[in-house]
C-alpha positions as CSV (number, residue, x, y, z in Angstrom):
1,M,-81.0,-32.0,40.9
2,T,-80.7,-30.3,37.5
3,A,-81.7,-26.6,37.5
4,F,-83.6,-25.4,34.5
5,N,-84.3,-21.8,33.6
6,W,-87.6,-22.4,32.0
7,T,-91.0,-24.1,32.5
8,V,-94.0,-23.9,30.2
9,S,-95.9,-21.8,32.7
10,K,-93.1,-19.3,32.9
11,L,-92.9,-19.2,29.1
12,V,-96.6,-18.7,28.6
13,A,-96.6,-15.9,31.2
14,Q,-93.8,-14.2,29.3
15,I,-95.6,-14.6,26.0
16,A,-98.7,-13.0,27.5
17,Q,-96.7,-9.8,28.3
18,Q,-96.3,-9.1,24.6
19,P,-99.0,-7.0,22.8
20,G,-102.1,-9.2,22.3
21,D,-102.4,-8.5,18.6
22,E,-98.8,-9.2,17.8
23,V,-98.3,-12.2,15.4
24,I,-95.8,-14.6,16.8
25,Y,-96.5,-17.8,14.7
26,S,-97.3,-18.1,11.0
27,F,-98.2,-21.4,9.4
28,H,-97.6,-21.2,5.6
29,R,-99.7,-23.8,3.7
30,A,-98.5,-25.4,0.5
31,D,-101.2,-23.5,-1.4
32,G,-99.8,-20.2,-0.3
33,S,-102.4,-19.3,2.3
34,V,-101.2,-18.4,5.8
35,A,-102.7,-19.0,9.2
36,K,-101.4,-16.5,11.7
37,S,-101.5,-16.8,15.5
38,T,-101.4,-13.7,17.6
39,V,-100.3,-13.6,21.2
40,N,-103.9,-13.7,22.4
41,I,-104.8,-16.6,20.0
42,L,-101.8,-18.7,21.0
43,V,-102.2,-18.2,24.7
44,Q,-105.9,-18.9,24.7
45,R,-105.3,-22.1,22.7
46,I,-102.6,-23.2,25.0
47,L,-104.9,-22.8,28.0
48,A,-107.8,-24.6,26.2
49,V,-105.5,-27.6,25.5
50,M,-104.2,-27.5,29.1
51,T,-107.7,-27.5,30.5
52,K,-108.8,-30.4,28.3
53,A,-105.7,-32.4,29.2
54,R,-106.3,-31.9,32.9
55,S,-109.9,-33.2,32.5
56,C,-108.5,-36.6,31.5
57,N,-109.0,-39.2,34.2
58,E,-105.3,-39.6,34.7
59,E,-102.7,-37.6,36.7
60,Q,-100.2,-37.7,33.8
61,P,-102.0,-38.6,30.5
62,V,-99.9,-39.9,27.6
63,V,-101.0,-38.3,24.4
64,A,-99.7,-39.0,20.9
65,L,-99.5,-36.2,18.3
66,F,-100.2,-37.8,15.0
67,M,-99.7,-34.6,13.1
68,E,-97.9,-32.9,10.3
69,N,-97.0,-29.2,10.7
70,S,-100.1,-27.2,11.3
71,A,-101.6,-24.0,12.7
72,E,-102.6,-25.9,15.9
73,F,-99.4,-27.8,16.6
74,P,-97.6,-25.3,18.9
75,A,-100.6,-24.6,21.1
76,I,-101.3,-28.4,21.4
77,L,-97.8,-29.3,22.4
78,L,-97.4,-26.4,24.8
79,G,-100.9,-27.0,26.3
80,L,-100.1,-30.6,27.0
81,M,-96.7,-29.7,28.5
82,A,-98.4,-27.1,30.7
83,A,-100.9,-29.8,32.0
84,G,-98.0,-32.1,32.9
85,A,-99.0,-34.6,30.2
86,V,-96.4,-36.8,28.4
87,T,-96.5,-36.1,24.7
88,V,-95.5,-38.6,22.1
89,P,-95.0,-37.0,18.6
90,I,-95.3,-39.5,15.7
91,N,-94.5,-38.9,12.1
92,P,-97.8,-39.8,10.3
93,N,-95.8,-41.5,7.6
94,T,-94.2,-44.0,10.0
95,N,-94.5,-47.6,9.1
96,P,-97.9,-48.8,10.7
97,A,-96.2,-51.6,12.5
98,D,-93.9,-49.1,14.3
99,V,-96.9,-46.8,15.0
100,R,-98.6,-49.7,16.8
101,Y,-95.5,-50.5,18.7
102,I,-94.9,-46.8,19.8
103,V,-98.6,-46.4,20.9
104,T,-98.5,-49.7,22.9
105,S,-95.1,-49.4,24.5
106,S,-95.6,-45.7,25.5
107,G,-99.0,-46.4,27.1
108,V,-100.7,-43.9,24.8
109,K,-104.4,-43.5,25.6
110,Y,-105.2,-40.4,23.5
111,I,-104.2,-39.6,20.0
112,I,-104.6,-36.1,18.4
113,A,-104.7,-36.4,14.6
114,G,-104.0,-33.6,12.2
115,T,-106.5,-32.7,9.5
116,S,-104.2,-33.5,6.6
117,S,-102.5,-36.5,8.2
118,P,-103.1,-40.0,6.9
119,T,-104.9,-42.0,9.5
120,F,-104.8,-45.6,8.3
121,A,-102.0,-46.4,10.7
122,I,-104.1,-45.4,13.7
123,D,-107.6,-46.3,12.5
124,S,-106.9,-50.0,13.2
125,L,-105.6,-49.6,16.8
126,G,-108.9,-50.8,18.3
127,P,-110.5,-49.9,21.6
128,G,-108.6,-48.3,24.5
129,V,-107.2,-45.4,22.5
130,E,-109.3,-42.3,22.0
131,I,-108.7,-40.5,18.7
132,S,-109.7,-36.9,18.3
133,T,-108.9,-33.9,16.0
134,A,-106.5,-31.1,16.6
135,E,-109.3,-28.6,16.1
136,S,-111.3,-30.0,18.9
137,W,-108.4,-29.6,21.4
138,V,-107.8,-25.9,20.7
139,E,-111.4,-24.8,21.1
140,G,-112.0,-22.6,24.1
141,G,-114.0,-19.4,24.7
142,P,-111.9,-16.2,25.1
143,G,-111.9,-14.9,28.7
144,T,-112.9,-18.2,30.3
145,L,-109.3,-19.3,30.9
146,N,-106.7,-17.8,33.1
147,I,-102.9,-18.1,33.2
148,A,-103.1,-18.1,37.0
149,D,-104.7,-21.6,36.7
150,M,-101.5,-23.1,35.2
151,P,-99.9,-25.7,37.5
152,D,-96.3,-25.4,38.3
153,I,-94.8,-28.3,36.5
154,A,-91.2,-29.1,37.5
155,G,-88.7,-28.7,34.6
156,T,-87.3,-32.2,35.5
157,Q,-90.6,-34.0,34.9
158,P,-90.8,-36.3,31.8
159,S,-92.5,-34.3,29.1
160,L,-91.8,-35.7,25.7
161,I,-91.0,-39.1,24.3
162,I,-89.5,-39.0,20.8
163,H,-88.9,-42.3,19.1
164,T,-85.7,-42.8,17.1
165,S,-84.3,-45.8,15.3
166,G,-80.9,-47.1,16.1
167,T,-79.2,-50.5,16.3
168,T,-82.2,-52.1,18.0
169,S,-85.0,-53.8,16.1
170,K,-87.7,-51.4,17.4
171,P,-87.8,-47.6,17.7
172,K,-86.4,-46.4,21.0
173,G,-88.4,-43.9,23.1
174,V,-86.1,-41.0,24.2
175,V,-87.6,-39.5,27.3
176,L,-86.9,-35.8,27.7
177,P,-87.9,-33.3,30.5
178,Q,-89.6,-30.1,29.6
179,G,-86.9,-27.9,31.1
180,S,-84.3,-29.5,28.9
181,L,-86.3,-28.8,25.8
182,L,-87.0,-25.1,26.6
183,D,-83.5,-24.4,27.9
184,N,-81.9,-26.0,24.8
185,G,-84.0,-23.7,22.6
186,Q,-82.8,-20.6,24.6
187,L,-79.3,-21.9,24.5
188,I,-79.3,-21.7,20.7
189,A,-80.9,-18.3,20.8
190,N,-78.4,-16.9,23.3
191,H,-75.5,-18.2,21.3
192,F,-76.5,-16.2,18.2
193,N,-78.1,-13.3,20.0
194,F,-81.7,-13.9,18.8
195,S,-84.0,-11.2,20.0
196,R,-87.4,-10.7,18.5
197,S,-86.1,-12.2,15.2
198,N,-87.9,-13.7,12.3
199,Q,-87.1,-17.4,12.2
200,L,-88.1,-20.0,9.6
201,T,-88.2,-23.8,10.0
202,T,-88.6,-26.1,7.1
203,L,-88.6,-29.2,9.3
204,P,-91.6,-31.1,10.8
205,L,-92.4,-30.1,14.4
206,Y,-92.5,-33.7,15.5
207,H,-88.7,-33.6,15.1
208,V,-86.7,-32.3,18.1
209,H,-84.6,-30.1,15.7
210,A,-87.6,-28.0,14.7
211,L,-88.8,-27.7,18.4
212,T,-85.5,-26.4,19.8
213,F,-84.3,-24.3,16.9
214,G,-87.7,-23.0,15.8
215,L,-90.5,-23.1,18.3
216,F,-88.6,-22.7,21.6
217,S,-85.7,-20.5,20.4
218,S,-88.4,-18.2,19.0
219,L,-90.9,-18.1,21.8
220,T,-88.3,-17.7,24.6
221,T,-86.9,-14.6,22.8
222,G,-90.1,-12.9,21.7
223,G,-89.6,-13.8,18.0
224,H,-91.9,-14.6,15.1
225,L,-91.7,-18.2,13.9
226,H,-92.6,-19.1,10.3
227,V,-93.4,-22.7,9.6
228,L,-93.9,-24.4,6.2
229,E,-96.5,-27.1,5.8
230,S,-94.1,-28.8,3.4
231,F,-90.9,-27.8,1.8
232,K,-91.3,-26.2,-1.6
233,P,-88.1,-24.6,-2.8
234,Q,-89.6,-21.5,-4.5
235,Q,-92.0,-20.9,-1.6
236,W,-89.0,-21.1,0.7
237,R,-87.2,-18.4,-1.3
238,E,-90.2,-16.2,-1.6
239,L,-90.9,-16.5,2.2
240,V,-87.3,-15.7,3.1
241,T,-87.4,-12.6,1.0
242,R,-90.9,-11.3,1.8
243,E,-90.9,-11.9,5.5
244,K,-87.3,-10.7,6.0
245,I,-86.2,-13.9,7.6
246,D,-83.1,-13.6,9.9
247,W,-82.4,-17.2,10.6
248,T,-83.4,-20.5,9.2
249,S,-82.5,-24.2,9.7
250,I,-82.4,-27.1,7.3
251,V,-81.2,-30.6,6.9
252,P,-78.3,-31.3,4.5
253,S,-80.4,-33.0,1.9
254,L,-82.1,-29.7,1.1
255,L,-79.0,-27.8,0.1
256,P,-79.0,-28.7,-3.6
257,L,-82.7,-27.6,-3.8
258,L,-82.0,-24.3,-2.1
259,R,-79.1,-23.6,-4.4
260,M,-81.4,-24.2,-7.4
261,T,-83.7,-21.4,-6.2
262,G,-81.0,-18.9,-6.8
263,V,-81.1,-17.5,-3.2
264,S,-78.3,-15.1,-2.5
265,R,-77.2,-12.3,-0.2
266,E,-78.6,-9.9,-2.7
267,V,-82.0,-11.6,-2.8
268,A,-82.2,-12.2,1.0
269,P,-80.2,-9.4,2.6
270,T,-81.6,-10.0,6.1
271,L,-80.7,-13.7,6.2
272,K,-77.7,-13.9,8.5
273,G,-77.0,-17.6,8.2
274,V,-78.5,-21.0,7.6
275,F,-78.1,-23.7,10.3
276,V,-77.6,-27.2,9.0
277,S,-77.9,-30.2,11.3
278,S,-79.5,-33.6,11.9
279,A,-77.5,-35.6,9.3
280,P,-74.0,-35.8,7.8
281,L,-73.1,-32.8,5.7
282,N,-71.9,-33.3,2.1
283,E,-69.0,-30.8,1.9
284,K,-69.2,-30.5,-1.9
285,A,-72.9,-29.5,-1.7
286,A,-72.1,-27.1,1.2
287,G,-69.3,-25.5,-0.7
288,L,-71.4,-25.0,-3.8
289,F,-74.2,-23.4,-1.8
290,E,-71.9,-20.9,-0.1
291,K,-70.1,-20.1,-3.3
292,H,-73.2,-19.3,-5.2
293,S,-75.3,-17.7,-2.4
294,G,-72.7,-15.9,-0.3
295,I,-74.7,-17.0,2.7
296,P,-72.9,-18.8,5.6
297,L,-73.8,-22.4,6.5
298,I,-73.5,-22.9,10.2
299,Q,-73.2,-26.6,11.1
300,A,-74.5,-27.9,14.4
301,Y,-74.3,-31.3,16.0
302,G,-76.5,-33.1,18.5
303,M,-78.8,-36.0,19.1
304,T,-82.4,-36.5,20.3
305,E,-80.7,-38.1,23.3
306,C,-79.1,-34.7,24.2
307,T,-82.3,-32.8,23.4
308,C,-80.9,-31.3,20.2
309,W,-77.7,-29.3,19.7
310,A,-74.5,-30.0,21.7
311,T,-72.1,-28.1,19.5
312,C,-72.4,-25.4,16.9
313,C,-70.1,-23.3,14.8
314,T,-69.9,-19.5,15.1
315,L,-70.9,-17.0,12.6
316,Q,-67.7,-15.0,13.1
317,H,-65.3,-17.9,12.2
318,W,-67.4,-19.9,9.8
319,R,-64.7,-19.8,7.1
320,D,-62.0,-21.0,9.6
321,E,-63.6,-24.1,10.9
322,F,-62.1,-26.6,8.4
323,Q,-59.6,-29.4,8.7
324,D,-58.4,-31.0,5.4
325,Q,-61.7,-29.9,3.8
326,C,-63.7,-31.4,6.6
327,R,-66.2,-29.0,8.1
328,S,-66.3,-28.7,11.9
329,I,-69.4,-29.4,13.9
330,G,-68.3,-26.5,16.1
331,H,-67.5,-26.1,19.7
332,A,-69.4,-27.3,22.8
333,L,-72.3,-24.9,23.7
334,P,-72.5,-23.5,27.2
335,G,-73.7,-26.2,29.7
336,V,-72.5,-29.0,27.4
337,D,-69.4,-31.1,28.3
338,M,-67.7,-32.8,25.3
339,K,-65.1,-35.4,25.5
340,I,-63.3,-37.7,23.0
341,L,-62.7,-41.1,24.7
342,G,-60.5,-43.9,23.7
343,P,-61.2,-47.7,23.9
344,D,-60.4,-47.7,27.7
345,D,-62.5,-44.6,28.4
346,E,-59.4,-42.5,28.6
347,E,-59.8,-38.9,27.5
348,L,-57.9,-38.3,24.2
349,G,-55.9,-35.2,23.2
350,E,-56.0,-32.9,20.2
351,G,-56.2,-34.7,16.8
352,A,-56.8,-38.2,18.3
353,T,-59.9,-40.0,17.1
354,G,-62.2,-41.6,19.6
355,E,-65.9,-41.8,20.6
356,I,-67.7,-38.5,21.1
357,V,-69.2,-38.5,24.6
358,I,-71.6,-35.7,25.7
359,G,-72.3,-34.5,29.2
360,G,-74.3,-31.7,30.8
361,K,-77.9,-30.9,31.7
362,Y,-79.5,-31.5,28.4
363,L,-79.3,-35.3,28.4
364,M,-82.3,-37.6,28.1
365,L,-83.8,-39.2,31.3
366,E,-83.8,-42.7,29.8
367,Y,-84.8,-44.9,26.9
368,L,-88.4,-45.8,27.7
369,N,-88.7,-49.4,29.1
370,L,-85.1,-50.2,28.1
371,P,-83.0,-50.1,31.3
372,A,-80.1,-52.1,29.8
373,V,-79.8,-50.0,26.7
374,T,-80.1,-46.8,28.9
375,A,-77.3,-48.1,31.1
376,A,-75.1,-48.8,28.1
377,T,-75.7,-45.4,26.6
378,L,-75.7,-43.2,29.7
379,S,-72.7,-43.5,32.1
380,A,-70.8,-41.4,34.6
381,R,-68.8,-40.2,31.7
382,G,-71.9,-38.9,29.8
383,L,-73.9,-39.9,26.7
384,R,-72.1,-42.2,24.3
385,S,-73.0,-40.9,20.9
386,G,-71.8,-43.8,18.8
387,D,-70.0,-41.3,16.6
388,S,-66.3,-41.1,16.3
389,G,-64.5,-37.8,16.1
390,F,-61.6,-35.6,17.2
391,Y,-61.0,-32.0,18.1
392,K,-58.6,-29.3,16.9
393,L,-57.8,-26.0,18.7
394,I,-59.1,-23.1,16.5
395,H,-58.9,-19.5,17.9
396,G,-58.0,-21.1,21.2
397,T,-61.2,-23.2,21.4
398,R,-61.8,-26.9,20.9
399,Y,-63.6,-27.4,17.6
400,Y,-64.9,-30.9,16.9
401,F,-65.0,-32.9,13.8
402,I,-66.9,-36.1,12.8
403,A,-64.7,-38.9,11.7
404,G,-67.4,-41.6,11.2
405,R,-70.3,-43.4,12.9
406,N,-69.9,-46.4,15.1
407,K,-73.6,-47.2,15.2
408,E,-75.4,-49.1,12.5
409,V,-78.0,-46.5,11.5
410,I,-79.1,-45.0,8.2
411,I,-79.9,-41.3,8.3
412,K,-82.1,-40.4,5.4
413,N,-83.6,-36.9,5.2
414,A,-82.7,-36.6,8.9
415,D,-84.8,-39.6,9.8
416,K,-83.0,-42.5,11.3
417,F,-83.6,-46.1,10.3
418,S,-82.3,-49.3,11.8
419,P,-81.0,-51.8,9.2
420,S,-81.8,-54.7,11.5
421,A,-85.3,-53.4,12.1
422,I,-86.0,-53.4,8.3
423,E,-84.5,-56.8,8.0
424,D,-86.8,-58.0,10.8
425,E,-89.7,-56.7,8.8
426,I,-88.7,-58.9,5.9
427,Y,-88.0,-61.9,8.1
428,Q,-91.5,-61.8,9.5
429,S,-93.0,-62.7,6.1
430,F,-90.0,-64.6,4.7
431,P,-88.1,-66.2,7.5
432,D,-86.1,-68.4,5.1
433,V,-84.2,-65.4,3.7
434,A,-82.3,-64.7,6.9
435,G,-78.6,-64.7,6.1
436,Y,-79.3,-64.2,2.4
437,V,-80.2,-60.5,2.6
438,A,-78.8,-57.3,4.1
439,I,-80.0,-53.8,4.4
440,V,-77.2,-51.3,3.5
441,G,-77.2,-47.6,4.0
442,Y,-75.3,-45.8,1.2
443,P,-74.4,-42.1,0.5
444,H,-76.9,-40.2,-1.5
445,D,-76.5,-36.7,-3.0
446,L,-80.0,-35.4,-2.1
447,T,-81.1,-37.4,1.0
448,G,-77.7,-37.8,2.7
449,E,-78.1,-41.5,2.8
450,D,-80.6,-44.0,1.3
451,I,-81.7,-47.5,1.9
452,G,-80.3,-50.3,-0.2
453,L,-80.9,-54.1,-0.1
454,C,-78.4,-56.8,-1.1
455,I,-79.8,-60.2,-2.0
456,D,-77.8,-63.4,-2.4
457,T,-79.9,-64.8,-5.2
458,R,-78.9,-68.4,-4.3
459,L,-81.5,-68.2,-1.7
460,F,-84.2,-69.0,-4.3
461,A,-82.6,-72.4,-4.9
462,A,-81.6,-73.1,-1.3
463,T,-85.0,-72.2,0.3
464,T,-88.7,-72.4,-0.4
465,T,-89.0,-68.7,-1.0
466,N,-90.5,-67.8,-4.4
467,K,-88.6,-65.1,-6.3
468,D,-91.7,-63.4,-7.7
469,S,-93.5,-63.3,-4.4
470,F,-90.4,-62.0,-2.6
471,T,-89.9,-59.3,-5.2
472,A,-93.5,-58.3,-5.0
473,F,-93.2,-58.0,-1.2
474,I,-90.1,-55.7,-1.5
475,Q,-92.0,-53.5,-3.9
476,A,-95.0,-53.3,-1.6
477,M,-93.0,-52.4,1.6
478,H,-94.0,-49.2,3.3
479,A,-92.4,-46.2,1.6
480,S,-90.6,-45.1,4.7
481,I,-88.5,-48.3,4.8
482,R,-88.7,-49.6,1.3
483,P,-85.2,-50.0,-0.3
484,S,-84.6,-47.7,-3.2
485,V,-82.1,-50.0,-4.9
486,V,-81.9,-53.8,-4.7
487,I,-78.6,-55.4,-5.7
488,L,-78.9,-59.0,-6.8
489,K,-75.6,-60.9,-6.3
490,N,-74.8,-64.6,-6.8
491,S,-72.5,-64.6,-3.8
492,P,-72.7,-64.6,0.0
493,I,-73.6,-61.6,2.1
494,E,-70.4,-60.3,3.6
495,K,-70.2,-61.3,7.3
496,T,-67.7,-61.6,10.1
497,F,-66.7,-65.1,11.3
498,T,-69.2,-64.6,14.1
499,G,-72.0,-64.0,11.6
500,K,-72.3,-60.2,11.9
501,I,-73.2,-58.5,8.6
502,Q,-70.5,-56.3,7.3
503,R,-72.6,-53.6,5.7
504,T,-69.8,-51.2,4.9
505,K,-68.2,-53.8,2.6
506,M,-71.3,-53.7,0.4
507,R,-71.7,-49.9,0.3
508,D,-69.6,-49.5,-2.9
509,L,-72.1,-51.6,-4.8
510,F,-74.6,-48.7,-4.5
511,S,-72.2,-45.9,-5.5
512,P,-73.7,-45.6,-9.1
513,F,-77.0,-44.7,-7.5
514,S,-76.1,-41.7,-5.4
515,K,-78.5,-39.6,-7.4
516,F,-81.2,-42.1,-8.1
517,M,-84.7,-41.3,-6.7
518,G,-87.7,-43.6,-6.5
519,G,-87.5,-47.3,-6.7
520,P,-87.2,-50.0,-5.8
521,R,-84.8,-50.5,-8.7
522,F,-83.5,-54.1,-9.1
523,V,-80.0,-54.4,-10.6
524,D,-77.5,-57.2,-11.0
525,A,-74.2,-56.8,-9.1
526,P,-71.1,-56.3,-11.3
527,D,-69.0,-59.3,-12.0
């Protein structure tokens, strides 16, 4: 059985040993106001949430968090974990059809909604699901709750289900144990010697990246975590300077915006480095940021399926970790086993490209209700990442490099989208267009990748689909999955002889739109 260092009860007990009036969590609203949580406030809120969760008429209630970043988020998540509940974080901007699927497939009976979160996707769920506010969960009188009342929840117990899109048509629920989440946060902290540091996360707390680097890396080391309600470049710069931030983490799409703020070593002398993860890194954007700021970018790599980070570069050697202008994703972190496997599952040597396979104690338990997909992803060799890569020996250590992705998945602003799932959304309303349309992910300077749509316009003559109605449907698609650019071509969609869509062959059609924001923009394919 996997041994974990942390449980939530141990974490809360450690937090309670700090001075009660010490501020350890600050939520910075977009309007500039700040909600600060002291040790006493956070602990009492965690206990209040735990007590309420344990009063549910279920041994292990399944609770969805339909919340943006907020002052209440950490206490609610930790309180649910302390009670042994299963928590299902949901991005409030998720396509409503996917929200309904997530709630139903996960067995969610309770939803906690944030004050500023749009609720239209959950208002129509109907009976059987109890919806309440975040504020109502953190209420609890001081002195009425006791840390000694916390149950001893095993670190191996399922604790979090985070849904991620991939090659399947519906979001996959990644089931993670609480010990893995807490230990991965401390793993990152130990690697960079965090100790009572000021950390800043710009990412949403429903994302595993912000939970491990951010909430758990801060709380396990006695730090102070600053969280933004939403990313505003100038607010980010002012916060980094005023609060003397030591470490922060971003997704690659934010780099051009950070560079525009003029942040530099002189402006932010305490900032040791900026972690960048969760999506492919544009080397040109990375180089420009480092050149103008003098602040190191430290790339990390991981997946929700391995809790968060499996590899990370080092601060000492950050200028050395390149191979033909390709930036390394770093070396395997302690407790992580990395392999490069060939087509026959043989382990490959230095410089040879194969599939990245991850082992160790931070792996998911399963994909919820998907035993066949779980078996295909988790094997005796480890977690099959779907990414291809290789390693080089640098300073006597294996440093890994990404060579490409084997999976059909679009990563836009660190969120993952399945092309086939978006196509299925279209087919539900226009079944005749199957075979005439293709969703294509294409490189984008600001978002990493963006969603494009190719249409073989001959479909309007070959089927009963009306062009105006179909165009209106595309324009009205939910913003999270709506194509930004639609290419109209009077030729077939590229496919293999077996009928599989060859999306990579259509990517070049979208190259003129690597800076385009907005949409959908309809354009004719070049002759």
